[in-house]
N, C-alpha and C positions, 0 to 999 in steps of 0.2 A: 295789719301789714307792717312788716319790719322795714326799717330803712337801712340802706348801706352806709357803713360807718368808717370805711378804711381807705387805705392807700395801697395800690397794687404794685407789682414788680413787672415781670415780663410775661409774654404769652407765647404759646406754641399751638399751632393749628395742625391737626392730624387730618389727612385726606384719605378717605376710604375708597379703594378701587374695586369696582364690580367686574367680575369675570363671567363670561357666557359659557358656563359649563354646568354639569349636573350638580345639584346641591349636595353637600356632605351631610351625613347624619348629624343631628344636634350634639354638641359637646356636652359631656356630663357637667352638672352644676345647675345653678338657678336659671330658670327661664327668664329672659329679659324682656321688659316692656318699655315703651317710651314714657318719659316723664317730662314735665315742664315746670321749672322753678323760676320764681320771680325775685329780682333784686332791684333796689332803687336807691337813689341818693336824693338829697334835698333839691327840689325844683327851683327854677329861676325865680319864682315869686316867694320862695321860702324866706321868712323873716330873719333866719339865722344862717350865716354862711359858716363853713367849716374851715378853720385855719389849717392849712396844709403844713407850712413851714414858717412859723412865726419868727420874726415879725416882717419877713420880706414880702410875702404874698398871701392873699386870702382868695382862694378859688374854689368853686364848686367842683366836686369830683364827677367826672364823666367816664362811663364805660367806653373804651375804644371799640371800634367796629369788630364784631365777630370774635370777641374774646372767648377763651376756653377756661373752664374751671374743673377741678377734680372733685368727684363725689366719692368719698370713702364710706362704703357700706359693708359691714362685716369684714370678710377677707378680701373684698373686691375693691378696685379702683376704676371708676367709670368717667368717661369724658362727656362733659356737657358744654354746649356751645351757645353763645349769645346770638340772638336773632337780629340785632341792630346792625344796619349797614353803614352807620356813621356814628361818631361819638354822641352819646346820649346819657341822660341822668338815670334812666331806667332800662332794664333789659330782661327778656325772658331767656332762660337757659334750658335747652332741650337736649336730652340724651337718653341712652338706653341703660336701664338698671333693673335690679330685682323688682318684682311686682310690688312687694311691700318694702319700701325703703326704711321704714321704721325710724330709728334714731341714726342719723348719718352725719358725717363731717364734710363740710364744703370748704375747699382749700383753693386759695389763689396766691401766687401764680400757679398755673396748671403744672402739675408734676405727676406723670403716670407712675413714676417709681415710688411715690409716697405710699406708706403703709400705715394701717391702724391696728394695733394689737396690744392687749394688756393695758388699755387705757391711755396709751401713748401714740401720738402721730409722729412718724419718722419721715423726714424730708430733707431737702438740701436747700441752703440759702443761695439765691442768685446774688452774686457779690455786688453788682452795680447796674444802673441804667441811666440813660440820659433823660433829663426832664424836658418835656415839650409843652409849649403853651397850647391850651385848648383841647387837651386830651386827658385821658385817665391817668397818664403817666407823669404825675407830679410828685410822687412820693416813693412808690415801689416798696412798700412794706409787705412782708408775708402776712396774709390775712386768713382767717378761718371762722367758721360758724358751726356750732353743735346744734343741728336743726332736727325737727321732727315733722315739719309741714312743707308746704309748697312755697312759702315766703322765707327768704334767707337774709340774714343780716351778719355782716362780717366784723370781727374784732381783730385788732393788731396782735401779732405774735412777736415781731422783732422791732428793733430801732435802727437808727442809721446816722450817717454823717454826710452833710452836704458840702460840696466844694465847687469851685469854678476855676478853670484854667484860662489864662489870657493869651498865652503863646499858642502858636499854631503847629507846634512840632513835638508836643509831649506825647510819648508813645506808651507810657505805663505809669500808673499811680498805685502805690501800695500803702497799707496801714498795718501796724503791729502794736500790741500793747507793750509798754516798757517793762512790765513785770510778768510777761508771758500769759496774760489773761486771754481766754478764748474769744475769737472774733466771729468766725463764720464757718461754712462748710456743712457737712452732714450734721444734723442735729435732731432733737426730738422735743415735742411739747405735749402738754396735757391740759385738760380743762379743769378749772376750779369749780367749786360749788356754785359760783356766780356765773358759770358758763363763760369764763374769761380764759383764753389760751395763755399758758405760761411756758416760756422756753425753759427746758430742764438741763440740756447738755449740748455741747458743740465739740468740734474737733480741731479747727484751724486756729493757730496763733499768729499767722501771717498771711495776709490776703493781697494778691496782686491783681490789679484791674487792667484790662486791655480795652481799647476802643471797641464798641459794639459793631462799628462799620468803619472802613477806611483804615489808614495806617497811623492816625494820631487822633487825640481828643479834639473835639470841636471847640474853638475859642469862644468865650462869651456865653457858654451854655452851662447850666448847673448839672452836676452829676451827684449820684448818691451811692455811698457804700453802705450795704446792709450789715448790721452788727447785732449779735445777740444782746439782749438786755443784760448789762453787766456793769461793774465798777472797775475801771482801770485805776488801780490803787496808786500806780506811779505815773499815770498819764499815758499818752500814746504818741506815736510818731507817724507822720505821713511823708512819703518819699515820691518825688516825681522824676521821671527819666525821659530825656529827649534823644537818647541814643548815643550821645557823646558827652553829655553832662548830666549830673545827678544833683538835685537839690533836696534838702530835707528840712522839715519842720518838726520840732520836738516840743510837745506839751508836757511839762514836768509835773503839774499839779494833778490831783485826783480828778477823774472825770466819770460821771455817772450817765449811762445810757439806759433809759426806761422804755418799756413797750410802747410803740406808737409815737415815739418822740425822736426828732432829729437834733443833733448838735451841730451848730453852724460854725464853719471856719470863716471868720470875718475877712472880707477882701479876697483877692485872687491868690491862689496858691503860689504861683510862680513869682508874684510880686513880693511875697514874704520869704522867698528862698534866695539864697546867694548863688547866682549864676556867674562864675568868674573864670578867668583864664588860669592856667595851672600855676600854682605857687604854694609854698608851705609843704607840709608833709603829706605823703600819699599812703593810703591803706587799702586793703582788699577784704571784702566780706564783712559779715555782721559780728562774728565772734572769732576768738583766737583758739578756742579749745572745744572739743566735742567728746562726750562720754558715750561710747557705743558698746553693744554686746559683741561677743566673738562672731565674726563673719558678717556683721551688720554693715549696711551701706548708707552713706549720707551724701547728698548732692546740694550744692549751694552756689550762688552767683559770686564770682570773684572779679568783676569788672572794677577798675580803679576808682577810688574816691579821694577827695582832698579834704584834709582836716581844716575846719574853720571854726574854732571854738570846740567846746565839749560836744562831741557827737553831731555837730552841724557839718554838713558835707556838701561838696559839689564835685562834679566829675572832671574827667580829663579828655582831651581830644584823642583820637585813635593813635596818634603818633607817640603817645606817652604810655609806656609800660603795660600794654595789654598782654597777658601771659600766653605763652605758646607751648608750655610743657609742665608736667607735674612729676614729682619724684618723692619717694619715701627716703628721707635722709638717714634715719635709723629706726629700728623696730620693724615689725612685720606689717603685712597687709599690702594693698596696692592702691594706686591713684592714677587718674587720667583727667584730661581737660578737654572740653569741646571747643568748637570754633567760636561759639558765642560766650566763652569764658565761664562755663559752668564746670566747677570742680566736683568730681565724683571720687569718694574715698571708700574703700572696703576694708574693714578692720581685719586684723589677723584672726586666726582660728583659736588663739589662746590668749588669756588675759595678759596685760602688760601695757606699754606705752609706745607711741611712735611719733615721729615728727615728719610732717608732709610739707613740701615746699612747692610753690608755683614759680616758674621762671620765664624770662624772656631772653632769647639768645644766650642761654646758659647762665644768666645772672639771676640770683634769687630775688624775687620781688616781695614775697611774704611767706609766712609759714604757720602751720597749725599743729597744735598738740592733739593727738588722738589717744584717749584714755579708754582702754578696753577692759571691761569688767563683766563678770558673769551675771551680775544683777546691779540695779541702780545703786550708787553709793548712798549709804544711809546717813541722814543728817543727825548730828549730835547737838543737843541744846546746851550751850555754854552757860556758866553762872550768870553772865550778863543778859541771858535770854536770846542771844544771837544763835541762829541755827547754822552749824558748820559742817562742811563735807570733810571726808578724810583728806590727807595730803594730796594735793592736785597731781595727778599722773603717777602717784606712787613714789618711786625713788627718783624724783626730779627736783632740781634746784633752780632758783631764780636770783640773779642779781637784781637789786631793788630797782623797779621801774621798767625792767625788760619784760617783754611779753612771751618770750620763748624759754622753755626749760633747758637746763644743762644737765648732762650726765656727769657722774663723779669722775669719769675718764676724759672729760672735755679738755681739749688743747687750749693753752693760754696764748692770747694774741695781744699785741700792742699796736693799734692802728695809728696812734699819734694824734689824729684829729678826726673830726666828723664821726665821732664814735656812735651816735645814734643811727646814722645811715649805715655804718659798718655793722652794727648789731642786727639790722634787718637782712643784709646780704650775707651775713655769716652767723646764723642763729645757733650753730653748734659750738661756737668758740667762747670761752671765758675771756672777758676783756679786761686787760690790765692797762691803766692809763698812767704813764710815767709823768705826765705834765700835771696831773691832779691826783696826788697820793690819796689813798683811801676812797677813790672814786673810779668809776668806769666810763663816765660820760664827760664830755668836754664843755658842757654849758650848764649854767645854774638853772635847772628846771626841776623844781621840787613837786610838780603836780602830775608826773607821768601816770601814776596810778589813781589820780583823782582825789587827793587829800582835801576834804571839804567841798568837793564838787561832784558832779555826776560821774558815773563810770566812764572811763576813757577807752580809746582804741588800743591802748597799751596794756590794759588789764588782761591777765591771762585766763581769767575764770570763765566757765561756760555761761550761757545765757541764763539770766535769773539770779546769778551769783556775782560776787566781786571780792577783791582782796579786802580782808577785814580792816576796820579802823582800830585804833588803839583801845577805844572804849569797849569794843566787842570782846576783848580779852581781859577786861577788868574782873577782879575777884578770883582769878586763877591762882592757886597756890601749888606748892610742891606735890602734895598728895594728889590733887586733881590732875596736874600735869602728867605725872607718871602713870596714872590710871587711864587717862583719856586721850593722850597724844602718843605718837610714835617717836622714838629716839632715832631720827634719821640723820642727825648731824648737819654738816655743812661742807662746802668746798671753798678753797681760797686760791689766790693768784699763784702761789708756789706749787700748785698741783696737789696740795694736801687735802685728803678727804677724811673728815671725822664722821664716824657712823654710830656714836654712842650718846651724843648729847641732844638736848631738846632746843631747837632754834626754829622759829617761825616768824616770817615777816608780817608786818601790818603795812597799811598804806600811809599811816600818819607820820608827820614830821614834827620836830619840836621847834621852838622859836629861833634856834640857831641854825636850823636847816639840817640837823642830824636826823637820820631816818630812824624811826622806832621799830623795834621788833619784839616779839615775845621770846625771851631767852632765859634759859636756866640750864646749867650744865652740872653733870654729876660731880659730887664731892664738895659743893658749896653748902655750908650749914645754914640755910635760910628757910627752914620749914615754916609753913603757915604765914608767909609774908608775901606781899605783892612782888611779882617777879618780872615786871616790864622794865626792860633796859633799852638803851639806845646803842646803835652800831652804825658803821659806815656802809655806803651803798655798794662798795666793791665786793662785799661778801655775798655768797650765794647760799640762800636758805630755802627750805620748803615753804609752800603756801597752803593754808587751809582756807578755802573760799567760804564766805558766809552768804546766806540768802539775802537778796536785796529787800 
């Protein structure tokens, strides 16, 4: 007799309704007969208990009453239901299936949409559930067994993250990999030679959890996010939202999730997040630029966040800056915003770039670069080993530290003060600062693009990329530059546009605070030499984003 070895997720009970009418002829396909399968877990007197989530609790696994499992046999998916009326360590599962089950897959949680073909099981991860004492629901891992008899034993397929909230008004919790690694969603797995299920692929890079019941998560209870076995090379981020404020935890170091294992978040989520009143700089959305195909549509949340350190954020009350309008400032395509601050952008039918803004009462709150290409921009491996995209947005230019691109026809403005705030509400204007010659900003902030730190909210690059560091451009000489870079030139405060020279920003600064760029211009006799120069922040150069 096999023993049950795993931790389940959620269950779904299907009710069959009988109708008093003439029976229909049998449908084509295999004739179904009733089968009973047996699954067990260690009994109360077992000398060894199973650690569900070490080191916090050690509990025996119990089947919840009347659980359902999927039996995948050939091309069919059949429902088998447990016979226990209360949580129990053993259960019989009865259902209709082909007369000869042969080799079959037993899958939990129940999912009638799951399929088995070509040696792979395709199913969907249930993103989370609430842990309850005294029931089967202490872990919620997807489990499976490749069985041939009437006794079934389950192995783990996925891993997960455990957390607790202490506040009573958190309405959503989400997780994302900092480097775009897959988390959950539709996925598939196969069995190895040792009959161990191994996850092969997934689809989701960002998963948002909502309470399973009620309008908020229950304080003091453990919840579990189900995750594909993976390595988050740059760590992961958890965000909690109470409707008016948003708190974020960012884990910067590499994190490994293995099959059947939970990673714990020590302490309560909301106790480790900053829940503050509005102050500091406000931003909207996860990224500042998106690469789309012609006619493609993207939608994302643009509720306001407040900067509190690098990518640490908390939200704002409803009286502060919730957008009520979207507008395409230049370029093609269309944009709209919903009542719950979801921005939807449809790219133009032809390649190019566009700048889309969100507004409140006619004032621009934030803006986004839309880079429209026929195919995904190809990465180029630079001499340093860094993988770089083509110039961001094509014919677009950035003053150092600004998140928004400028066109070569941009108007010049001199706001006098509060230049950073002005750059947000006037993203199409080149800023000339008469009080700080050679600069556009009126404060000494050399970290806008994250020199020596994590990617910041001012970085203009798409998700998974950032403005390169100085070292990313090391080893580039004149020959490589002319063969692998475009001569897009620059724009400057007098409205002059050079379109024949090679200038590209880095995020790095030198010890005097001068900003470094990759620069070489035609006519200078410096072949086969290092061509990294410094220049001032008021200049507007292209950016080639590098992979994080």
